N, C-alpha and C positions, 0 to 999 in steps of 0.2 A: 537568554533566560526568559524573556517575555514570550518568545515563540514557543518554548517548551511548556510554559505555563498555559498558554492559550491552547496548545495541542492537547494537553492533559484535560483541560476543561471540556473541549469539544468531544474528545473520546469518551470521557466519563458520562457526558450527557447522552451520547449516541448509544452507549452500552446499557445505561440504566433506565432510559425513558423509552418505553415501547412506542414505536411510531409506525405508520404505514407509508413507507418510502420505497422507491424503486431501488433495486440493487445496483450498485455501481460496477464499473468494469473489473475492479479488483475482487469484489465479493463474488461476482459471477464466475470469474476465472478460478477463484479459490474453490468454489463449490463444485466446479466441473473437474477439478484436478483429482488425481488418484492418490493424493497424500492421505495417510491414515488420520491425521489431525484435522482434516477439513470437515468442519461442522458449521452449522448456521451461526452459532454464537461467535466462534473464533473468526470465521470469515467476515462477519459483520464488524467485529472489532478491528480487523486488519483494514477493512474498507474505511472505517472511521479515521484510522491513522492516515490513510491515503488522502482522505478529504481534508485533513488538517495540514498536510505537508506537501501534497502534489497537485498540480493543475489537472484539469480533466484530460488534457492531451498527454501529460506525463502518466496519468493513470492508465490510459489506453495502451501506451507503449509498455509500461510495466506489466500489465495484464498478459501481454503476449509471452512474457517470460515463463509463466506457469506451464504453457504448452510446449515451449521451445527454449529450454535452459541454455542452449548454445547461443541463442540470440543475446541473452544476458551477458555471456562471456565475451561475445564479439563487441558489444557496447562497452563493456568494462575496459577492454584493451585497445579500443579505438583511439586514434590520435586526434580525432576531430574535436574542436572546441565545443561544439553543440553536444556531442556525446559525453564529453568530460563534465560539462555543466549538469547535464541530466543525471549522470552517475552520482554526482555529489548530492543532488536532491533525492535520488533513489536511496542512497545510503542513509540520509537523514530520516526518510520514511521507514526504512528497515529498523533503525534504532528506536524510533517512536513505537512502531508496531511491537517490537520485542519488549520494550519497557511496559507497555500498557496491556498487552494481550497474552503475556506469558502466565 
């Protein structure tokens, strides 16, 4: 519960307070994607969710999924412990992004 509350606070600050920051890997990948919903505000919100829930390395790995969805599927079905742990963190990121950016 504390993690969810912290994530909500971080995302709320990132979305409501204009700042001059560099785009993170998720934001960059989102903006480069061909998805119709990709816009600066949505991508920034998704990046804020990533900042609150994923390490920088996890963000780089997840950003690759935008260009190569098959990589996400391979990671999801992988039997490796490292991939399974990452996938759990990635799912938490997805839930946070959906909750705060929808």
